[in-house]
N, C-alpha and C positions, 0 to 999 in steps of 0.2 A: 765167797770167792766165785768169780765168773769162770765157768768151765766151758771152753770152746771145743767144738767138734768140727774141725775144718773139712774133714772128709765126708761128713754126714750131710746128705741132701735135705734141705728144709722145704716144707710145703710153701706154696704161694702165699697162703694166709700168714704163716709165720714170718716169711720175708717181708710182707707188707707191714706187719706190726713192728718189725725191727726198724724198717725205714721210718715209720711214724715216730717211734721212740727217738731215733737219731735226729729227726727234724725238730722234735720238741726240745731236745738237749741243745741243738745248735741255736735255735731261736732264743732259748733262755740265756745262753752264753752271749749271744749278740746283744741282747737287751741290757746286759751288765756292762757292755762296752760300746755305748752309742757313739755314732759319728766316727767310727774307725773304718775307713774305706777299705783298707787292706784286708781286714777280717771279713768284711762283707763279700769282697771279691773272692777270697779264698773259699768261703762257704759255697758260693755260687759255682765255683770251679769244681769243687768236690761233688756237689749235687749233679752237675752236668756229667762228670766222669762216671758217677754211679748209674745214671740213666743210660749212658752209652754201654756200660757193661751188661745191663739187663737185656739189651737188644743185639749185642754184638754177635752172639752165637748164631742167631738166625741169619743175620746179614752175611756172615762169613761162611755159612753152610752152602756149598754149591751142589749138594746132592741132587737137587731137582733141576739143575741145568742140563739141557739136552746134550747128547753126544755131538750133534752138529755144532752147537755153540762151543763146546770144549775143543773140537777140532779146529774151528775158525780162530780161536785164540792160541792155538798151538800147544795145547796141554798134552797132546799125544806124541809130542816130539821133544826129547830131552833138551836140545839147545834153546827152544822157545818156551818151554814149560814154565820156567821161573818167572820171566817177565810177563808171559801170558796170564799166569795166575794173578799177578799184581794188577794187570789191566782189567781182568774180569771182576776182581774185587772192587776196583775203582767204580765200575759201572753199577755194581750192586750197592755201593755206598751212596752213589748219586741217587739211585732209585729210592733209597731209604731216607733221603732228605739231607744228607751231609752236604754242606755248602762249599767246602774246599777240600780237595783231595790231591795229595802229591804222590806221584808214582816214581819211586827211585829206580835206577838202573839195576840190572842183575849184580849180585855181589862178586861174580867172577867175570873176567880174570882178576880183577881187584875191585876194591870198594868204589872207586871212581874211575871206571874204565874209559870214560871219555877224556880224561886228563892225559891225553896221549901226545906228549911232546915228541916222542920218537917211536920207532917200530910201528909206523902208521899203517903200513900195508897189512901186516899180520893182525894187529890189534883191532883196527877198524873193521876189517872183514868179519872178524868174529863177533864183535858187539853189534854191528849192523844186522847180521844174520839172526841175532837173538831178539832184536826189538822191532824189526820191520813188520812182520806179520801181526803180532799182537797189537801194535799201535794202530794199524789199519783196521783191525777187527774191532777195537774200542770205538773208533769213530763211526764205523758202519753199524755197529750194534746200537749205539746211542741214536743214530738216525732212524733205524728201523723201529725203535721203541718210542719215537716221537719226543725224544729228550734233547736232541742236538740243538734245537732252536733256543733252548733255555740254558744250555751249558756251553761254556767257553773251554775248548781244549787248547792248551798252549804247550808246545813241545819245543823246549829251548834250553840253552845254557846261558851263562852270563857274559860270555865274550867269544870272539872267534879265534882262529889260528892264523899266524902269518903264513904266506905262501912260500916262504923260504926257510931254510934251516939256519940256525945260529950256532956254528961250531959243533961241539959234542952235545949241546943241550937240546938238540932237535928244534922243533918249531915253537916259537914263543907265543905269547898272548897277542891278540890283535883287537884293539878297541875301535878300529876304523871301519870294520865291516864284519858282520856275521849274519847267519841266516837262522830263522825260526819258522815254525809252522803253527798256524792258527786255524782252528776249525770251529764251526758252530757259533752260537751266540751273536748272530748277525754279521759275521765276517764273510766276505765274498768267498765262495768255494771255487776250487780249481783255478786259482789266479795267483800270479806273482806280482810283486811290487818292489821296485828299487833295482838299481843296476850298479855293479862295481866295474872297475877297470878290468881288462881282460884276464889278468892273473889274480884277481880277487883281493888286492891289497886294501882298497878303500872304495867307499861309495862315491859315485859321480852323478847319480840321478835319483831323485825321490828318496832322499835320506830320511829315515825315521829314527829319531834319537830315543834313548831309554825313557826320558821324561815324556816324549810324545807317545810312546807305547803305553806307559802307565796312564796317561790322560785318556787314551782311547779305550783301554780296558775299563777304567772307572766309568767312563761315559756309557758303555754298554751295560754296566751294572746299575745305571741310574744315579750315578754320583758325579757331582761337579768337582773336578780335581782342584779347583781354585778355592773351594770352601771346606775341603777335608784336610784337617791338620790335627796334630797332637802335640802336647807340650813335652819337650825333651830338653833337659838342662836349662830350664827356665825360658825357653823360647819356642814359639810355634814352628813345627816342621811339617812338611808334607812330601809325598812321593815325587811331585813335580816341583822341584826346588824353586821358590819364588824369586831367587836370585838369578835363575836362568831365564832369559827372555826368549820369546818366540815359541814357547811350548804350546802345542795345539792338539786337538783331536783330529786324527788323520781320517777324514771322511771318505777318502778314496778307498780305504780298506773295507768299508761297510756297505752292506746291501741297501 
């Protein structure tokens, strides 16, 4: 019988032997089921998850962060502390070599606080006050550490809001115009691109479509969007839909 002691700390040597045994068992199992791609992928995913757990405690430990760094991220202020911690951990994950990090908004006033069809004045004032300082601190911190040239920071949603209300439902979705912020990764700093009509309903100059944005980001990652595809439901698909004509890398956005 295998008797487990989940609360007992094991030495590094014991943990290493356990990992070696697990790797041997996985390899033996995989050899008995050759050419099963799903099994191979699952084993690789489990191994990756295991390696992440081994280093996670160090990456998530902010004990050695200076008081000045904590203050800049807003950790000393309850309204900004939650999002500030998320942004600080994002920087630490980037330093540790994590290639993609998604920072979610604070869990209050609700799980998706930006989904504000109504009560815009009260809701937006609160959420903007929570995220503004930490967002700026993340970009500044990455730049000071020499990381911003190699990291793309994208601060965005997936659509905009109409400039008018629709009955009791508040402001609806607007696919004709919305704003996002890009920093680092070869994007021009301190610069705006694109113009809407005066009341923000639709773009009238320098429109960037979602496929254009994807093509530009992939370009900065060294990937040709026309050659990156994956098979889905028996047909090749890609971020920049081949059925959409005129998709381009927006060179005007780049340094």
